[in-house]
C-alpha positions as CSV (number, residue, x, y, z in Angstrom):
1,M,-20.1,-13.2,-5.0
2,D,-18.8,-12.9,-1.4
3,F,-15.6,-14.5,-2.4
4,A,-15.0,-12.0,-5.2
5,L,-15.9,-9.1,-3.0
6,S,-13.5,-10.3,-0.3
7,I,-10.7,-10.5,-2.9
8,V,-11.3,-7.0,-4.2
9,E,-11.6,-5.6,-0.7
10,Q,-8.3,-7.2,0.4
11,G,-6.7,-6.2,-2.8
12,L,-7.6,-2.5,-2.5
13,I,-6.4,-2.4,1.2
14,Y,-3.1,-3.9,0.2
15,G,-3.1,-1.6,-2.8
16,I,-2.8,1.3,-0.4
17,L,0.2,-0.4,1.1
18,A,1.6,-1.1,-2.3
19,L,1.5,2.7,-3.1
20,G,3.9,3.2,-0.2
21,V,6.1,0.4,-1.4
22,Y,6.0,1.9,-4.9
23,I,7.5,5.2,-3.5
24,T,10.5,3.5,-1.9
25,Y,11.1,0.6,-4.4
26,K,10.5,2.4,-7.7
27,I,11.0,6.1,-7.0
28,L,13.6,6.2,-4.2
29,D,15.2,2.9,-5.0
30,F,15.2,2.2,-1.3
31,P,14.7,-1.3,0.1
32,D,12.6,-0.2,3.1
33,L,11.8,-3.1,5.5
34,T,10.1,-0.7,7.8
35,V,6.9,-1.6,6.0
36,D,6.6,-4.8,8.1
37,G,6.5,-2.7,11.2
38,S,4.6,0.4,10.1
39,F,1.6,-1.7,8.8
40,P,0.8,-3.1,12.3
41,L,1.7,0.3,13.8
42,G,-1.2,1.8,11.9
43,A,-3.4,-1.0,13.2
44,A,-2.2,-0.6,16.8
45,V,-2.8,3.1,16.8
46,T,-6.3,2.5,15.4
47,A,-7.1,-0.2,18.0
48,V,-6.1,2.1,20.9
49,L,-8.1,5.0,19.5
50,L,-11.2,2.9,18.9
51,K,-11.0,1.5,22.4
52,Q,-11.0,5.0,23.8
53,G,-14.2,5.9,21.8
54,I,-12.5,8.1,19.2
55,N,-14.5,8.7,16.0
56,P,-13.3,6.0,13.6
57,C,-12.8,8.5,10.8
58,F,-10.2,10.3,12.8
59,T,-8.2,7.1,13.2
60,L,-7.2,7.1,9.5
61,P,-5.2,10.4,9.4
62,L,-3.7,9.7,12.9
63,A,-2.6,6.3,11.7
64,F,-1.0,7.9,8.7
65,L,0.9,10.4,10.9
66,A,2.1,7.6,13.1
67,G,3.4,5.7,10.1
68,A,4.9,8.8,8.7
69,A,6.8,9.3,11.9
70,A,8.2,5.8,11.7
71,G,9.3,6.5,8.1
72,V,11.0,9.7,9.1
73,C,12.9,7.8,11.8
74,T,14.1,5.4,9.2
75,G,15.2,8.3,7.0
76,L,17.1,9.9,9.9
77,I,18.9,6.7,10.7
78,H,19.9,6.4,7.0
79,V,20.7,10.0,6.2
80,K,22.0,11.5,9.5
81,C,23.6,8.4,11.0
82,K,25.0,7.2,7.6
83,V,23.5,3.7,8.1
84,R,23.0,1.7,4.9
85,D,19.4,1.8,3.5
86,L,18.6,-1.9,4.0
87,L,20.0,-2.0,7.5
88,S,18.2,1.2,8.6
89,G,14.9,-0.4,7.6
90,I,15.7,-3.6,9.5
91,I,16.6,-1.6,12.6
92,M,13.4,0.4,12.5
93,M,11.3,-2.7,11.7
94,T,12.8,-4.5,14.8
95,A,12.2,-1.4,17.0
96,L,8.6,-1.1,15.8
97,Y,7.7,-4.5,17.1
98,T,8.2,-3.3,20.7
99,V,6.6,0.0,19.9
100,N,3.5,-1.7,18.6
101,L,3.2,-3.9,21.7
102,M,3.6,-0.8,23.9
103,V,1.0,1.1,21.9
104,A,-1.6,-1.7,21.7
105,G,-0.8,-3.1,25.2
106,A,-1.2,-6.7,24.0
107,N,-0.5,-9.1,21.1
108,N,-4.1,-9.3,20.1
109,V,-6.8,-6.7,20.6
110,P,-10.4,-7.6,19.6
111,L,-12.5,-4.7,18.3
112,F,-15.8,-6.6,17.5
113,S,-17.8,-4.5,19.9
114,K,-16.3,-1.1,18.9
115,S,-17.5,1.3,16.2
116,T,-15.4,1.3,13.1
117,I,-15.7,3.0,9.7
118,F,-17.5,-0.1,8.5
119,K,-19.8,-0.6,11.5
120,N,-21.3,2.4,13.3
121,N,-24.6,3.9,14.2
122,F,-24.4,6.6,11.5
123,F,-24.4,4.1,8.7
124,K,-26.9,1.8,10.4
125,G,-29.3,4.8,10.6
126,I,-28.8,5.5,6.9
127,F,-29.6,2.0,5.8
128,G,-32.3,1.3,8.4
129,G,-30.3,-0.9,10.8
130,T,-28.7,-3.3,8.3
131,V,-25.6,-2.2,6.3
132,P,-25.4,-3.9,2.9
133,S,-22.5,-6.3,2.4
134,Y,-21.2,-4.3,-0.6
135,F,-20.9,-1.2,1.5
136,S,-17.5,-2.2,2.9
137,L,-16.1,-2.3,-0.6
138,V,-17.5,1.2,-1.3
139,L,-15.7,2.6,1.7
140,I,-12.4,0.8,1.0
141,L,-12.7,2.0,-2.6
142,A,-13.2,5.6,-1.4
143,V,-10.2,5.5,0.9
144,A,-8.0,3.9,-1.9
145,A,-9.2,6.5,-4.5
146,V,-8.4,9.4,-2.2
147,S,-5.0,7.9,-1.4
148,K,-4.2,7.4,-5.1
149,I,-5.4,10.8,-6.2
150,C,-3.5,12.6,-3.4
151,L,-0.3,10.8,-4.3
152,D,-0.8,11.5,-8.0
153,L,-1.3,15.2,-7.3
154,Y,1.7,15.3,-5.0
155,L,4.0,13.7,-7.6
156,Q,3.0,16.5,-10.0
157,T,4.2,19.2,-7.6
158,R,7.7,20.7,-7.3
159,S,8.4,18.6,-4.2
160,G,7.1,15.5,-6.0
161,Y,9.4,16.1,-9.0
162,L,12.3,16.4,-6.6
163,L,11.3,13.1,-4.9
164,R,11.3,11.3,-8.3
165,A,14.6,12.9,-9.2
166,V,16.4,11.6,-6.0
167,G,15.9,8.0,-7.2
168,D,17.1,8.7,-10.7
169,N,19.7,11.5,-10.4
170,E,20.8,12.7,-7.0
171,L,23.2,15.1,-8.6
172,L,20.3,16.9,-10.2
173,V,18.7,17.5,-6.8
174,T,22.0,18.8,-5.4
175,S,22.4,21.1,-8.4
176,L,19.0,22.7,-7.6
177,A,20.4,23.6,-4.1
178,K,18.2,21.0,-2.4
179,D,19.2,18.6,0.3
180,K,18.8,15.1,-1.2
181,G,18.8,13.6,2.3
182,N,15.8,15.7,3.4
183,V,13.9,14.7,0.2
184,K,14.6,11.0,1.0
185,I,13.3,11.5,4.6
186,L,10.1,13.1,3.2
187,G,9.6,10.2,0.8
188,L,10.1,7.6,3.5
189,G,7.6,9.4,5.7
190,I,4.9,9.5,3.0
191,S,5.6,5.9,2.1
192,N,5.2,4.5,5.6
193,G,2.3,6.8,6.2
194,L,0.4,5.1,3.4
195,V,1.4,1.7,4.7
196,A,0.1,2.6,8.2
197,L,-3.1,3.9,6.7
198,S,-3.5,0.5,5.0
199,G,-3.0,-1.2,8.4
200,S,-5.7,1.0,9.9
201,V,-8.2,0.1,7.3
202,F,-7.2,-3.6,7.6
203,C,-7.6,-3.6,11.3
204,Q,-11.1,-2.1,11.2
205,Q,-12.2,-4.4,8.5
206,Q,-11.0,-7.5,10.3
207,G,-12.2,-6.2,13.7
208,V,-9.0,-7.1,15.5
209,F,-5.5,-6.0,15.9
210,D,-2.8,-8.7,15.7
211,I,0.9,-8.0,16.2
212,S,1.8,-10.4,13.4
213,S,-0.4,-8.7,10.8
214,G,2.6,-7.0,9.3
215,T,4.5,-10.3,8.6
216,G,5.0,-10.5,4.9
217,A,3.6,-7.0,4.2
218,M,6.7,-6.0,2.3
219,V,6.5,-9.1,0.1
220,I,2.9,-8.4,-0.7
221,G,3.6,-4.8,-1.5
222,L,6.6,-5.6,-3.6
223,A,4.8,-8.3,-5.5
224,S,1.9,-5.9,-6.2
225,V,4.2,-3.2,-7.5
226,I,6.1,-5.6,-9.7
227,V,3.0,-7.1,-11.2
228,G,1.4,-3.7,-11.6
229,T,4.4,-2.0,-13.2
230,S,4.7,-5.0,-15.6
231,L,1.1,-4.6,-16.7
232,Y,1.7,-0.9,-17.1
233,K,4.6,-1.5,-19.4
234,L,2.6,-4.0,-21.3
235,L,-0.3,-1.5,-21.8
236,T,2.2,1.2,-22.8
237,R,3.6,-1.1,-25.5
238,L,0.2,-2.2,-26.7
239,F,-1.1,1.3,-27.2
240,G,2.2,2.9,-28.3
241,G,2.6,5.0,-25.2
242,K,-0.9,6.5,-25.4
243,G,-2.2,4.2,-22.7
244,S,0.0,5.8,-20.1
245,D,-1.7,9.1,-20.8
246,F,-5.0,7.7,-19.6
247,F,-4.0,5.1,-17.0
248,K,-1.4,6.2,-14.4
249,I,1.0,3.7,-13.0
250,T,-0.6,4.0,-9.5
251,T,-3.8,2.5,-11.0
252,F,-1.8,-0.6,-12.0
253,V,-0.3,-0.8,-8.6
254,F,-3.8,-1.4,-7.3
255,A,-4.5,-3.8,-10.1
256,G,-1.4,-5.8,-9.1
257,A,-2.5,-6.0,-5.5
258,V,-5.9,-7.2,-6.5
259,L,-4.4,-9.8,-8.8
260,Y,-2.0,-11.0,-6.1
261,K,-4.8,-11.3,-3.5
262,A,-6.8,-13.2,-6.1
263,C,-4.0,-15.7,-6.5
264,T,-3.8,-16.2,-2.7
265,G,-7.6,-16.4,-2.4
266,I,-7.9,-19.1,-5.0
267,A,-5.0,-21.0,-3.3
268,I,-6.9,-20.9,0.0
269,K,-10.3,-21.8,-1.5
270,Y,-9.4,-24.7,-3.8
271,F,-6.2,-26.2,-2.4
272,A,-5.0,-27.7,0.9
273,P,-4.0,-25.0,3.5
274,K,-0.4,-26.3,3.8
275,A,0.0,-25.8,0.0
276,M,-1.2,-22.2,0.0
277,K,2.2,-20.5,-0.1
278,M,3.4,-22.7,-2.8
279,I,0.3,-22.3,-5.0
280,S,0.4,-18.5,-4.5
281,A,4.1,-18.4,-5.5
282,V,3.3,-20.5,-8.6
283,F,0.3,-18.3,-9.6
284,L,2.4,-15.1,-9.2
285,L,5.3,-16.6,-11.2
286,A,2.9,-17.6,-13.9
287,V,1.5,-14.1,-14.1
288,L,5.0,-12.6,-14.3
289,I,6.2,-15.0,-17.0
290,F,3.0,-14.3,-19.0
291,V,3.5,-10.6,-18.9
292,L,7.2,-11.0,-19.7
293,V,6.5,-13.1,-22.7
294,L,4.0,-10.6,-24.0
295,E,6.4,-7.8,-23.5
296,R,9.1,-9.5,-25.5
297,S,6.8,-10.7,-28.3
298,D,6.1,-8.6,-31.4
299,L,2.8,-7.2,-30.4
300,P,1.0,-4.8,-32.8
301,V,0.5,-1.2,-31.6
302,L,-3.3,-0.6,-31.3
303,L,-4.7,2.6,-32.6
304,W,-6.5,4.1,-29.6
305,E,-7.0,7.7,-28.5
306,P,-7.2,8.1,-24.8
307,A,-9.8,10.4,-23.2
308,S,-8.8,13.6,-21.7
309,I,-9.5,12.4,-18.1
310,S,-6.8,10.3,-16.6
311,C,-7.0,7.9,-13.7
């Protein structure tokens, strides 16, 4: 039970990160490597604030703003300095390593004795001194749900439609008398803000800040998005497009993150540590091939009417 809870918790945390990667990879078509730096940036900001006794709830929006600032810097390098998208992300990721060290003050900052959103006197008082083990999952699910709903609502606004149009048709944005560069900068800011928010939650759940926590974050986010979007396409085909009216693609981004963390969790639990990366890669490849085969097969369209409430 604890193993399953841990997988879901980690999957939801990285699902918030995957939402940010979804904006850059699927909407903006921007290979943003800033993710590997903005994830520990959110954790570094959180660690410093917690050490100063700031309310843990305030660390989440402040971490988001710090990540958004990093994303805006990446956008400015790309748009204003005319640097290629991939290179601008690499430049910012490299710079953020030093920034994270300067913010946190050390490579590793333990937070076991500090109050966090998972461990504080308020919740201890509610539960009579002992917080249930499942409560961490409830909190993470709440943060993930708020992040997902806010992103879904934003993408339905005028600004959100412009953001989606930039990735598909930049000329359309220009024809509407809007600066496509500013729209890209905004999208990168929101994306890295979500990534930093994920890093903040991860830092508080683990009880420690580590400068290397962002290593491979881009890979995890990208894998989650690819798996999630593949499952979304499969559902759309199964239900003749009606499934997409009920389940939004952001829901499947979280599903992809949980599935990916399940693969790595199984590899850690049942195989030798040195084989973990290989087993994780094989599991992920198997999932992708399975989804691809189902997509190309002649699947019958199921008759199913979605409810009016979408998620």
